[in-house]
Structures are given as structure tokens and as C-alpha cells.
C-alpha positions in Angstrom: 18.0 -33.3 12.6 15.9 -30.2 12.9 12.3 -31.4 12.7 11.2 -28.4 10.7 13.2 -29.8 7.7 10.7 -32.5 7.4 7.8 -30.1 7.3 6.1 -28.8 4.2 6.2 -25.2 3.0 4.5 -22.5 5.0 0.9 -22.0 3.9 -0.2 -18.4 3.2 -3.4 -17.5 4.9 -3.5 -13.8 3.7 -2.8 -12.1 0.5 -3.1 -8.5 1.6 -0.7 -6.8 4.0 -1.2 -3.3 5.5 2.0 -1.5 6.6 1.7 1.5 8.8 4.6 3.5 10.2 4.1 5.6 13.3 6.4 8.3 14.8 5.1 10.2 17.8 8.0 11.4 20.0 5.9 13.2 22.6 2.6 14.9 23.2 3.7 18.5 22.7 3.1 21.1 20.0 2.5 19.5 16.6 2.2 16.0 18.3 -0.2 17.1 21.0 -3.2 15.1 19.6 -1.2 12.7 17.5 -1.7 9.7 19.8 -5.5 10.1 19.8 -5.4 10.4 16.0 -3.2 7.3 15.7 -5.4 5.2 17.9 -8.5 6.3 15.9 -6.6 5.4 12.7 -5.5 2.0 14.0 -8.9 1.1 15.5 -10.6 2.0 12.2 -8.2 -0.2 10.2 -8.6 -3.2 12.6 -12.3 -2.9 12.4 -12.6 -2.7 8.6 -10.3 -5.4 7.2 -11.5 -8.9 6.5 -9.6 -12.2 7.3 -7.7 -12.1 4.0 -5.6 -9.2 5.3 -3.0 -8.7 8.1 -1.5 -5.6 9.7 2.1 -4.7 10.3 2.9 -1.6 12.4 6.3 -0.1 12.4 7.1 1.8 15.6 9.7 4.3 14.3 11.2 5.5 17.6 8.0 6.7 19.3 7.7 7.5 23.0 6.7 5.1 25.7 2.9 5.5 25.4 3.0 4.4 21.8 5.1 1.4 22.8 2.6 0.3 25.5 -0.4 0.7 23.1 1.2 -1.3 20.4 2.4 -4.1 22.7 -1.2 -4.4 24.1 -2.6 -4.6 20.5 -0.1 -7.2 19.6 -0.8 -9.3 22.7 -4.6 -9.1 21.9 -3.9 -10.2 18.3 -5.4 -6.9 17.0 -2.2 -6.5 14.9 -0.3 -9.3 13.2 3.3 -7.9 13.3 5.1 -5.2 15.3 8.5 -3.9 14.2 10.2 -1.6 16.6 13.1 0.8 16.1 14.7 2.5 19.0 15.4 5.6 16.9 13.6 7.2 13.9 15.2 5.7 10.8 13.1 7.8 8.4 9.5 7.1 7.3 10.2 5.7 3.8 13.0 3.4 4.9 10.9 2.1 7.7 7.9 1.6 5.4 9.7 0.1 2.4 11.8 -2.2 4.6 8.7 -3.6 6.3 6.8 -3.9 2.9 9.7 -5.7 1.2 9.8 -8.3 4.0 6.1 -9.0 3.6 5.0 -12.0 1.5 1.5 -10.9 0.4 0.9 -9.8 -3.2 -1.1 -6.7 -2.2 0.5 -4.3 0.2 -1.2 -1.2 1.5 1.2 1.6 2.5 -0.6 4.0 4.9 0.2 7.0 7.1 -0.8 6.8 10.8 -3.5 9.5 10.4 -5.9 7.8 8.0 -9.5 7.0 9.0 -10.7 3.8 7.2 -14.3 3.2 6.3 -16.0 -0.1 6.1 -15.6 -1.7 2.7 -12.4 0.0 1.7 -10.4 -3.2 1.4 -13.0 -4.9 -0.8 -13.4 -1.8 -3.1 -9.6 -1.5 -3.5 -9.3 -5.2 -4.4 -12.2 -4.9 -6.7 -10.3 -2.4 -8.9 -7.2 -4.8 -8.9 -9.5 -7.6 -10.1 -11.4 -5.5 -12.8 -8.4 -3.9 -14.5 -5.3 -5.5 -16.1 -1.8 -4.5 -14.9 -2.8 -2.4 -11.9 0.1 -1.0 -9.9 -1.7 0.9 -7.1 -5.2 1.8 -5.9 -6.0 4.4 -3.2 -9.3 4.5 -1.3 -9.0 8.3 -1.4 -9.7 9.5 -5.0 -8.1 12.8 -6.0 -9.9 14.8 -8.8 -6.8 16.6 -10.0 -4.4 13.5 -10.1 -4.9 12.7 -13.8 -1.4 13.7 -14.8 0.5 12.7 -11.5 2.7 9.7 -12.4 0.0 8.2 -14.6 1.6 8.0 -18.0 1.0 4.2 -18.0 -2.7 4.8 -17.6 -2.8 7.5 -20.2 -1.0 5.2 -22.7 -3.6 2.5 -22.3 -6.3 5.1 -22.9 -4.6 6.4 -26.1 -4.3 2.8 -27.3 -8.1 2.4 -26.7 -7.5 -0.5 -24.3 -9.5 1.2 -21.5 -12.8 3.0 -21.6 -12.3 6.6 -20.5 -14.4 9.7 -20.0 -14.7 12.8 -17.8 -17.6 12.6 -15.4 -19.0 14.7 -12.6 -19.4 12.7 -9.4 -21.5 14.9 -7.1 -21.5 12.4 -4.2 -17.7 12.8 -4.0 -17.9 16.6 -3.5 -18.1 16.8 0.3 -15.6 14.1 1.0 -13.1 15.4 -1.5 -13.3 18.9 0.1 -12.5 17.2 3.5 -9.4 15.8 1.9 -8.4 19.1 0.4 -8.9 20.9 3.7 -6.8 18.3 5.5 -3.7 19.1 3.3 -4.4 22.8 3.2 -5.3 23.0 -0.5 -8.0 25.2 -2.0 -11.5 23.7 -1.8 -13.6 22.7 -4.8 -16.5 25.2 -5.3 -18.3 23.5 -8.1 -20.1 20.2 -7.3 -20.2 19.3 -11.0 -16.5 19.5 -11.6 -15.4 16.5 -13.7 -13.3 13.5 -12.7 -11.1 11.4 -14.9 -12.8 8.0 -14.9 -11.9 4.7 -16.5 -14.0 1.6 -16.6 -13.5 -2.2 -17.1 -15.7 -5.2 -16.4 -18.4 -2.9 -15.1 -16.1 -1.3 -12.5 -15.2 2.4 -12.5 -12.0 3.9 -11.1 -10.4 7.3 -10.9 -7.1 8.0 -12.6 -4.3 8.9 -10.2 -4.1 9.3 -6.4 -2.2 10.9 -3.6 0.2 8.7 -1.5 -1.1 9.1 2.1 -2.7 5.6 1.6 -2.5 3.3 -1.4 -2.4 -0.4 -2.0 0.4 -1.5 -4.4 1.5 -4.6 -6.2 4.4 -6.0 -4.2 6.5 -6.6 -7.3 7.0 -2.8 -7.8 9.1 -2.7 -4.6 11.6 -5.1 -6.4 11.2 -3.9 -10.0 11.6 -0.1 -10.1 11.7 1.2 -6.5 15.3 2.2 -5.6 17.3 -0.5 -3.8 19.4 1.9 -1.8 18.2 3.5 1.5 16.6 6.9 1.4 18.1 8.2 4.6 15.4 10.8 4.8 13.3 11.5 7.9 10.2 12.5 6.0 9.4 14.4 2.7 12.1 15.7 0.4 10.6 13.7 -2.4 11.3 10.4 -0.7 7.7 9.1 -1.3 7.9 10.5 -4.8 11.1 8.6 -5.5 10.3 5.3 -3.8 6.5 4.9 -4.4 5.0 7.4 -6.9 7.5 7.2 -9.7 8.2 3.4 -9.5 4.5 2.6 -10.0 4.6 4.5 -13.3 8.1 3.3 -14.3 6.9 -0.3 -13.9 4.3 0.3 -16.6 1.4 -0.2 -14.2 -1.8 1.7 -13.6 -2.0 4.3 -10.7 -5.7 4.4 -9.7 -8.2 5.2 -7.0 -11.6 3.9 -6.0 -14.6 5.6 -7.7 -15.9 6.9 -4.3 -14.2 7.8 -1.1 -13.4 4.9 1.4 -10.9 6.6 3.7 -10.2 10.1 5.1 -6.9 11.9 5.9 -7.2 13.2 9.5 -3.9 15.2 9.9 -2.7 15.9 13.4 -6.0 16.7 15.1 -9.3 15.0 15.7 -12.4 16.9 14.5 -16.1 16.3 15.4 -16.9 14.8 12.0 -14.2 12.2 12.4 -16.0 10.9 15.6 -19.2 10.5 13.6 -17.6 8.2 11.0 -18.6 4.6 11.9 -16.4 1.6 11.1 -18.3 -1.4 12.4 -16.8 -4.9 12.1 -18.0 -6.8 9.0 -20.5 -9.5 9.6 -20.0 -13.1 8.5 -22.9 -12.7 6.1 -21.3 -9.8 4.3 -18.0 -11.7 4.0 -19.8 -14.5 2.1 -20.6 -12.2 -0.7 -17.1 -10.9 -1.3 -15.3 -11.6 -4.5 -12.1 -13.1 -3.2 -9.0 -12.7 -5.3 -5.8 -14.5 -4.4 -3.0 -13.2 -6.6 0.2 -15.1 -7.2 3.5 -13.3 -6.8 5.8 -14.5 -9.6 9.6 -14.8 -9.3 10.9 -11.5 -10.8 14.5 -12.6 -11.2 14.8 -16.3 -12.0 13.2 -16.2 -15.5 13.7 -19.0 -18.0 16.2 -16.9 -19.9 18.2 -16.1 -16.8 18.2 -19.7 -15.7 19.4 -20.9 -19.1 22.2 -18.3 -19.2 23.3 -19.2 -15.6 23.4 -23.0 -16.4 25.4 -22.3 -19.6 27.9 -20.1 -17.7 28.1 -22.7 -14.9 29.0 -25.5 -17.4 31.6 -23.4 -19.1 33.3 -22.3 -15.9 33.4 -25.8 -14.5 34.8 -27.2 -17.7 37.6 -24.5 -17.8 38.4 -25.0 -14.2 38.7 -28.7 -14.5 41.1 -28.3 -17.5 43.4 -25.8 -15.8 43.3 -27.2 -12.3 43.2 -31.0 -12.3 42.9 -32.9 -9.1 46.2 -34.1 -7.7 44.6 -37.0 -5.8 
């Protein structure tokens, strides 16, 4: 007998999984600096997560230098899981496929050009803990995201279940403009422009977010995200259909941290990116964290479904035994 059959269930040691998809086919043109950006991104992620999180990298048909880098990181236990595709199967299919195979309740979906700042994980989890029915939290707040797939948040405000007000947040001005510049949007010119802010249990969060990096409730991937493959290389509303809309359709809140805890780098390293520090957390700082270990519930085997199944099973077995009696 297989000895594993006598063993107990697998113990979960993490509750937060980060899934990062990388596609770098060469070092030419658009991709000339992409390997440097990706390494900076991955190093910042490794340095800023705590022991409650694990990293999955999906190599989506990248060239050999990326393969070598990721295999060395896997060997050195810097990343937990490496999924490799020989050919590019499309960003969203690679991302959602890896995320759905993860067992952690919280899953961060991130591009391969995000610069993570120390404390991002704790601040994101803090929002999940402070508010009820959170669907996603991004460490990059977006001031103009108040109406972007956020009807579930707006409904809670209208029902007076969440404290809400527009606030100016001057300390966000510089970092927000860095984000706007990275995606070629017009910059904010007024430091006192107001943000849509909600509050619960003493924690403030921003309504809405972009999707370059956000942490989602795993259940959304099985509740409202499409079950069929996207078959899209990148863009063409694939992230809109598989991530953005499903969060809101699930009736969950789409939020961001009150301040900025990550940066979008794009396809080129700039001097300011080198100045951002992401030192490893000390044991002392970890002792003060408010650890939350969410439980992932069975979405399909509800009591009602089980009762209906058992009833159907009894009826079918009875009918079969009446029409097809044993001959021996």
C-alpha cells in the first residue's frame, strides 16, 4: 500500500500566494531593458514578503537568460514554484491557470514590472482584515478609479454600511504622478485633488484600483471569472473580463491601500527606481504583524446542493433496481 495513504492531510504553511507571469522573448527593441526590470521586480518582491506568503513565477515562453535566472532562483529557494511554458500561451491564461491551482486564500496577481516596497503585503492584508467582503486590494492607489468596476463598493456606501468621504492626500501626489507617467497618462497638477476614501475599524482605503498588481480573494476565480480560456496574448480586454469585472460581479469590494506601496516601472529602469530600498524585514518587525489566516470555503458543495444530490441519488438507485433486477 502506498505509505502516503496513511498520512494526514497536507498542512498549509502560507495563506498568501503571489503569481507573476513573465514573457521576455529577447533583448531587442521594446524588450531591451526588460530583463533588468524583471530582475529588479522579482528581487523587490522576494525581499518584501513575510513567511506567510509564497511566490509562483510563470515563465511564459521567455528566452534562455530568463530560464537560467528563474532556475537559479528556484534552486536557491528564493521562489517557491516555477511553471514553465515552451511557448507564450497568453498572459491571462498563464496567470489565471497558475492562480486557480494555488491553495492560498489571498492571491496577488502581478505584472513582471512592479517595484515592491517594504510593508506592501501587510498593508494589503490589513485592508482585507478591516473591511467586510473585500474582493481585491492593490498596493498602488489610483485617484480616478472610483467608478471603475466598483458598483459593489458604491452600493455599500449608499446603504450607509461604510464610512466614506473625499479627502486630499498630499503625500500621495508625487508617487501617483510616477504611476501616471509610467502608463502615459496626464499628470496631476493639483496636490490637493481629492481621493475617494472609505474607512472601517480605523483603517482607510481608496476606492478602485488598476490591475497591474492587485491581491484578490481566491474564490472570485471560481465564482465569476470565466471558465473558458481567453486565448489572448495580452490586452484586448482579457484582464477586464477575467479580473476586473469578476470582482464586482461577485459583489465584493475593489480597493487599494491608502498610500502607495508599489510602483509600476514599465519597460525601462530609471534612476529613481534604483533609489527605492526594499530591505528584508527584521524578526522584530514580524512580531508586531496582525496575522490573518483566512479560510477558503467550498463554493460548490453547499448543504442545499448536497441534499439535492443525495435525494437524486436515492431516486435513481431505486428506479434502476426496479427496472434492472440482478439475475444472480
